[in-house]
N, C-alpha and C positions, 0 to 999 in steps of 0.2 A: 504494499499499499504506500502511496506517496505520502511522505512524512514532512518533508521541509523544502523550501526554495530559499536558497542563500541570498539574503539581502545584500551581502557584500560582494559576492562574485556575479550575480545575474546581471547580464548585459541588455536586458528588456528586448530580446529578439523575438519572443513569443513563439519559438519552435515548439516548446512544449504544450502550448495552447493549441497549435495547429495540428500536432500528431496525436494527441489524446484521443482515443477512440470513443470515450465516455464522457467527454466534455467536463472534466474534472476542474480545470483551471478557468478563472476569468481573467482577461487582460486588464491592466491598469495603465492609463496614460502616464507616460514617463516613469513608470515604476515597475517592479518585479511583478509577475502574475501572482495571483493569490489562489491557494487551494481552497475552492468555493465548495466542491462536492466530493469531500474526501471519501465518504462512504460509497461512491460510485466508482472508485478506483478498482481496476481489475487486475492490478499488479503485473501489467504487460511489460513494464520497464521502457516502453517506447519514449517517454519523457526524458528519462535518464540517458537513453542511448543517443538521442538526438542533441542533447544539450552541448553546444560548442565550448562551453567554459566549466563544465562539471559542476553546475550550481543546483543540482537536484539530487535528493536522495530518496530511493524507494526501498523500503523494508520488504523482505520476503514474506513476512507475515500478511497474508490477505485478508484476515478475519477481523481486524480491528487496529486503531492507530496504536502507534508506539511512540509515546513522547520522546523527542530527541532534542538536543542542544547542538546547535551549528558548530561550536568549538569541538564538541565530542565527536562529531561525524568527521570533522578534519583531522582530528588527532588519530583516528582509527584508519584514515585513508579511505573512507567510503565514498567521498565524492567522486561520481562517474565511475565507480568500481565495475558496474555492469557493461558499460560502454567498452572499458578496457579489456574486459573479460571476452568481449566479442571480437576483440582485435580492431576495434573502429578507432579511428583518430577524428578530430573535429572535421577535417577535410573530407572525410569519407560520406558525410551526410550531403549528398548530392541533390539536386532538384529532382532528378528521376526517382531517387530512393524515396523522397518526401512524397512524390505523387502516388508511388506504390502504397505508402503508409496511410496517406489520406484515403485512398479507396478501400483499403483494409479497414480503415477506422470507420468509414461510411457503412460498411457492411455490418461491423459489429455493433454500431450505433442502432442500425435498423433492427438487428436481432434482439438487442437489449430493450428497445421500445416495445417490440411484439411481446417479449417476456414480461416487462413491466405492466402492460395494459392486461395481459392474462392473469398476472398475479395481484393486481390491484395496488401496484407501488404507490405510495403516499405522494410523490412528486408529480404524479401524473393523473389526469382525470380519467375515468373509466369512459368509454363510449356510451352515448345515450341510447337506451333501448327504446324501440317504437312500439 
């Protein structure tokens, strides 16, 4: 689950906002994106993988938030750990890769919307019955 966006490292590029398949982040004009819907995070690590400056930390625990402190994440070398494990460098995040990720994100969002409607998710209204 996404846990933190570094306020000191973030360059406000909004790549995390663009690649997130479940729309967890909200853009902030002239600021770091905010984690607005943490409970919707699917722990896919796309935001962390695409961050060009390692300003995001995603915890492997997908079942709930894990309170973290930015300095502790830095001391443990966890900023951008997933991206490094993939062998990605910031230059690897090409427009083509971003386009592929957006398409995947679109399909995931559509599937999530169907699931939310079927389960009565509180953030979405049920279709009206005639």
